[in-house]
N, C-alpha and C positions, 0 to 999 in steps of 0.2 A: 862207422862209430860202432853197430853195434857190437861189431864183433870184437874190436880193441876193447867195446868193458867188458864179455867176458870172458874173452884170455885176462886180461887184470882179476877177476873173481878167482881165476882155476891157478893163476903160475903158481902162486907160493904159496902152500897148505897150509903154512901156520899163516900166517898172515892174510888169512884168505874176510876179502871187507869192498863193497861195493864201488866203487870210483863214481867220483865227482858223472851225473849224467844228465840228461838228453831229461824230464821228467816222459818224454812222448816212447821212452824207452823199459817206464817202469813194468807195464803191464810185457814186454818180450821177454827181462830179463828175469820175474816172477812166476812166467811160463816155464822157460827155461831148470830154474835153481826147484819147480814145483818136478819137473820131472827128472831129471836128476838124483835129488835127495827128498821126493816126498811117494806121497804114499794117497790114493784116490780111496776111498775106500765105498764099493755099493750105495752104504747110501746119499755118499756124497760129502763126505765129510770129511778135509783134508788134511791130513798130518807130515809141516812139515824136518825135517831133524838134523842137526848139522851140532862137530863141538867143538864152532869157534860161537861164543857167543853173540859177540860184537855182529857179526854178519844175519844170525838168529835179528837180532835188533835191529838190521836195514830188512830184511825180510820184514818189519813187522812194521817197521816206519814208510815202506811201500801199503804194502797191506791197509796204513791207518789212508793213506793218500789213497786210496778206492773205496773207504766208509765202510774197510770189512774190521769188522769183532774178533779178535785175537787171544788165544787165550799161552800166555807161553810158562813151559813148567822145565825144571831139568829132572830126566834120572840120571838114566847114561854118557845124557845126553841132551843141548836146550832141543822142546820138539813147540813149533807151535801148529799146534788146532787150531781151527778156522773151517768155514763153516765160504760159500761161494759158489756163484750162478758164472764163471765164468769157466772160457773152452784152456782150462788152465794145460789137459795135456792129448800128448797125438800117438794115441792105442797101439796104432801100425808100427813107430818106429821104437815104444819101449819092448814091444813085440820082439820086434830085428833085431836093438839092444843085446835081448837076450835066450838066441839065437829059433826064436820059437815059430819069424812069419817069415 
């Protein structure tokens, strides 16, 4: 079920959205999106970036469901800044994706 949710987010880049899902997958969806389109600063601040407003709003709603405050703004893309004490990224996997590990 989680695979289908992720596949639907990535299937059509013009219509990216998080489909209806069981809330138990919210953390995994958030972690996957931050891993792919986010950046975690050494200070712990997290930035999620997307060119799709509706997807960014859905990520904001997931953050809200975890009682995490965020700041949404637009510069060259839609960006969400937030702080969370959650293990959102697997550093080994990120290095492997960049060919560093």
